[in-house]
Every structure is written in C-alpha cells, then in structure tokens.
C-alpha positions as semicolon CSV with decimal commas, in nm:
position;residue;x (nm);y (nm);z (nm)
1;M;-16,486;18,666;-2,953
2;R;-16,195;18,852;-2,810
3;V;-15,844;18,692;-2,808
4;N;-15,578;18,813;-2,567
5;L;-15,254;18,828;-2,764
6;F;-15,056;18,952;-2,464
7;P;-15,101;18,718;-2,164
8;S;-15,033;18,852;-1,818
9;K;-14,680;18,846;-1,671
10;S;-14,791;18,637;-1,374
11;S;-14,838;18,317;-1,582
12;G;-14,468;18,323;-1,688
13;F;-14,363;18,364;-1,326
14;V;-14,559;18,052;-1,224
15;I;-14,382;17,841;-1,488
16;L;-14,041;17,977;-1,382
17;F;-14,120;17,905;-1,016
18;A;-14,228;17,547;-1,103
19;V;-13,905;17,484;-1,299
20;I;-13,690;17,614;-1,011
21;L;-13,881;17,404;-0,757
22;V;-13,846;17,087;-0,967
23;S;-13,473;17,157;-1,013
24;I;-13,422;17,192;-0,636
25;V;-13,610;16,869;-0,564
26;L;-13,412;16,688;-0,835
27;A;-13,078;16,815;-0,697
28;I;-13,170;16,698;-0,345
29;S;-13,279;16,357;-0,478
30;L;-12,956;16,312;-0,674
31;S;-12,739;16,405;-0,374
32;L;-12,931;16,158;-0,152
33;F;-12,888;15,888;-0,416
34;N;-12,515;15,962;-0,436
35;I;-12,475;15,936;-0,055
36;T;-12,675;15,609;-0,045
37;F;-12,472;15,461;-0,330
38;K;-12,143;15,543;-0,156
39;Q;-12,269;15,388;0,168
40;I;-12,358;15,068;-0,017
41;I;-12,010;15,054;-0,173
42;L;-11,841;15,114;0,165
43;S;-12,047;14,844;0,338
44;S;-11,964;14,604;0,055
45;L;-11,592;14,676;0,094
46;A;-11,614;14,621;0,470
47;R;-11,793;14,288;0,418
48;D;-11,535;14,175;0,161
49;T;-11,252;14,270;0,396
50;Q;-11,410;14,065;0,674
51;L;-11,449;13,766;0,442
52;S;-11,087;13,785;0,330
53;L;-10,970;13,818;0,690
54;F;-11,181;13,514;0,783
55;A;-11,029;13,318;0,494
56;A;-10,676;13,417;0,597
57;N;-10,734;13,327;0,963
58;S;-10,898;12,996;0,881
59;A;-10,622;12,884;0,647
60;L;-10,352;12,998;0,892
61;E;-10,511;12,787;1,165
62;C;-10,527;12,489;0,927
63;A;-10,153;12,523;0,862
64;R;-10,071;12,559;1,233
65;Q;-10,287;12,259;1,322
66;A;-10,118;12,046;1,056
67;D;-9,771;12,162;1,158
68;Q;-9,795;12,138;1,537
69;Y;-10,035;11,857;1,619
70;G;-10,099;11,497;1,528
71;S;-9,852;11,229;1,435
72;I;-9,500;11,350;1,351
73;D;-9,496;11,127;1,043
74;D;-9,809;11,300;0,907
75;R;-9,685;11,657;0,929
76;P;-9,693;11,811;0,580
77;F;-9,412;12,062;0,646
78;G;-9,170;11,828;0,820
79;Y;-9,052;11,870;1,178
80;Y;-8,742;11,951;1,380
81;A;-8,575;11,642;1,523
82;F;-8,359;11,684;1,832
83;S;-8,020;11,516;1,852
84;G;-7,949;11,475;2,224
85;D;-7,582;11,397;2,178
86;D;-7,502;11,721;1,999
87;A;-7,789;11,931;2,141
88;V;-7,888;12,041;1,789
89;Y;-8,194;12,015;1,569
90;N;-8,233;11,903;1,209
91;L;-8,529;11,964;0,981
92;V;-8,677;11,631;0,873
93;A;-8,851;11,656;0,535
94;P;-9,214;11,544;0,517
95;G;-9,334;11,238;0,332
96;D;-9,461;11,273;-0,023
97;D;-9,816;11,401;-0,075
98;T;-9,899;11,452;0,293
99;P;-10,242;11,625;0,292
100;I;-10,374;11,906;0,509
101;A;-10,735;11,894;0,630
102;C;-10,892;12,236;0,580
103;S;-11,237;12,384;0,506
104;G;-11,407;12,047;0,492
105;G;-11,160;11,897;0,244
106;S;-10,794;11,818;0,209
107;V;-10,516;11,971;0,006
108;V;-10,157;11,864;-0,062
109;P;-9,901;12,149;-0,029
110;T;-9,672;12,227;-0,320
111;V;-9,299;12,236;-0,244
112;L;-9,143;12,564;-0,357
113;V;-8,797;12,546;-0,505
114;D;-8,557;12,841;-0,480
115;A;-8,553;12,917;-0,852
116;E;-8,924;12,887;-0,923
117;G;-9,098;12,983;-0,604
118;G;-8,878;13,246;-0,446
119;C;-8,797;13,035;-0,139
120;P;-8,506;13,201;0,044
121;A;-8,176;13,020;0,078
122;G;-8,148;12,808;0,390
123;F;-8,524;12,749;0,412
124;S;-8,774;12,487;0,299
125;C;-9,099;12,631;0,164
126;W;-9,448;12,503;0,086
127;R;-9,758;12,665;-0,060
128;F;-10,124;12,565;-0,068
129;S;-10,462;12,726;-0,138
130;T;-10,796;12,668;0,030
131;Y;-11,141;12,761;-0,098
132;F;-11,445;12,854;0,109
133;S;-11,807;12,890;0,004
134;G;-12,082;13,104;0,145
135;Q;-12,273;13,397;0,008
136;K;-11,964;13,469;-0,198
137;E;-11,663;13,268;-0,304
138;F;-11,348;13,340;-0,110
139;C;-11,014;13,170;-0,072
140;S;-10,676;13,185;0,095
141;R;-10,321;13,124;-0,019
142;V;-10,070;13,007;0,242
143;V;-9,690;12,996;0,230
144;V;-9,503;12,806;0,504
145;T;-9,126;12,843;0,546
146;K;-8,899;12,653;0,785
147;R;-8,532;12,721;0,840
148;K;-8,327;12,416;0,743
149;A;-7,975;12,560;0,756
150;M;-7,789;12,851;0,910
151;E;-7,492;12,973;0,705
152;G;-7,480;12,637;0,529
153;N;-7,487;12,436;0,854
154;T;-7,789;12,203;0,885
155;D;-7,733;12,154;1,258
156;L;-7,951;12,421;1,420
157;L;-7,952;12,547;1,775
158;A;-8,285;12,596;1,952
159;S;-8,254;12,973;1,907
160;E;-8,215;12,928;1,529
161;L;-8,538;12,736;1,471
162;L;-8,788;12,940;1,274
163;T;-9,123;12,862;1,117
164;T;-9,317;13,134;0,936
165;I;-9,672;13,101;0,804
166;V;-9,809;13,378;0,581
167;S;-10,175;13,347;0,492
168;T;-10,338;13,583;0,240
169;G;-10,716;13,584;0,208
170;Y;-10,913;13,691;-0,098
171;S;-11,284;13,766;-0,122
172;N;-11,510;13,791;-0,424
173;H;-11,300;13,517;-0,580
174;L;-11,398;13,410;-0,930
175;G;-11,431;13,033;-0,953
176;S;-11,249;13,018;-1,287
177;A;-10,941;13,203;-1,161
178;E;-10,670;13,067;-0,935
179;C;-10,676;13,192;-0,578
180;G;-10,480;13,515;-0,561
181;D;-10,497;13,573;-0,935
182;P;-10,428;13,946;-0,984
183;T;-10,663;13,952;-1,285
184;A;-10,961;13,840;-1,076
185;I;-11,218;14,115;-1,038
186;N;-11,279;14,290;-0,704
187;N;-11,027;14,096;-0,496
188;R;-11,005;14,216;-0,137
189;T;-10,695;14,106;0,048
190;A;-10,610;14,044;0,413
191;V;-10,278;13,904;0,532
192;Q;-10,219;13,711;0,854
193;I;-9,865;13,617;0,964
194;F;-9,761;13,364;1,226
195;R;-9,395;13,332;1,325
196;D;-9,258;13,102;1,592
197;S;-8,950;12,902;1,690
198;Y;-9,115;12,595;1,833
199;E;-8,918;12,275;1,868
200;Y;-9,146;12,022;1,700
C-alpha cells in the first residue's frame, strides 16, 4: 500500500477558502445583530419617552382640573379671592387634607415650606405624585406654585396673579422607589409646564 506523505496544494486552499467564507458570513451576521439590537434600544427609549410624557400630561391635567373647577372650598391649592372695594386679590389657603382625584385614585398634596422644599419667597407651593399602571410602571411628580405676595404686599393686582404647574413624568418606575428617585433604574423624564394668571 502506498501512502502519500505530501498531499496536494489544492486541499489546503479549500480549507483556507472555507475559513474565509465562514469569517465573512460571521462578520455580516454580527453587524446585522448589532444594528437590530440598537433599533430595539431606540424603540424602547421612544416608548419610555412617550409613557413619561403621558404621565406628565395626565398629572398636569389633574392639577389644573383640581385648581380651576369644582367647589371653591374643595380646591387643594387655594384660590384668589377678589376684594371689590380695593380691587385687589388675596390668596386664600386651602383646607387641610384636600384631596386631588387623579389616575383612578386620590392624593393629598404636600405643602412645601421655604426652608425644606425650595418654595420661592412670596409664593405658596404644593407637591404631589401620581402613579399609573400599564405594561410598565410610570409616575409623575407635580409642583404647584401660587403667588401670595408681591414685595411683601399680600394685596395683589390682577396682573400680579400667577399660578405655575410643573409636571415631571417618569417611566420604567420601580415600585419600591419614590417617584422621581434619581437612583431608580432607567428613568425617562418628560416635563410639562403650565403657567397662567387666572382669577379663580
């Protein structure tokens, strides 16, 4: 029996060609996987942004509804009372524990004090959070400010009335963390602001 100790050069070329072909196919597959993965991440970010924007809008509308409509005595952020004799307005503080109906439940706003909550001088401020459920947990944190004095004077002209509502929505909220907690994972934020000088 005769053994060929020196195989032909063509068999080495076939192996080299197979390795190159497999490498090309693998490189194309990895690049397609990378593109697909990035598209999934981008669509997830877009969805989270929409959820946070929805949360911010919904909570802002809850605050506006509570502040502008319904019985004056049930307004959780107080109201401006008109004094016809002097043609001025005064901010009347709300009653204690006046709830806001929002997202199928009710929440009582927290009064922010200058020192602890960063409420600017001459304003009254309140904060509340709302939670929404769906495919993912998301929430919104709302801060309402009303001017109560101008340069120390509590008698306000109609042009000096100011109510500001800032609503910040968060998506991918972790149930164990407080809404807006900076340590929560994958928070997406959207901010909605409403500012008006209405007389009620």
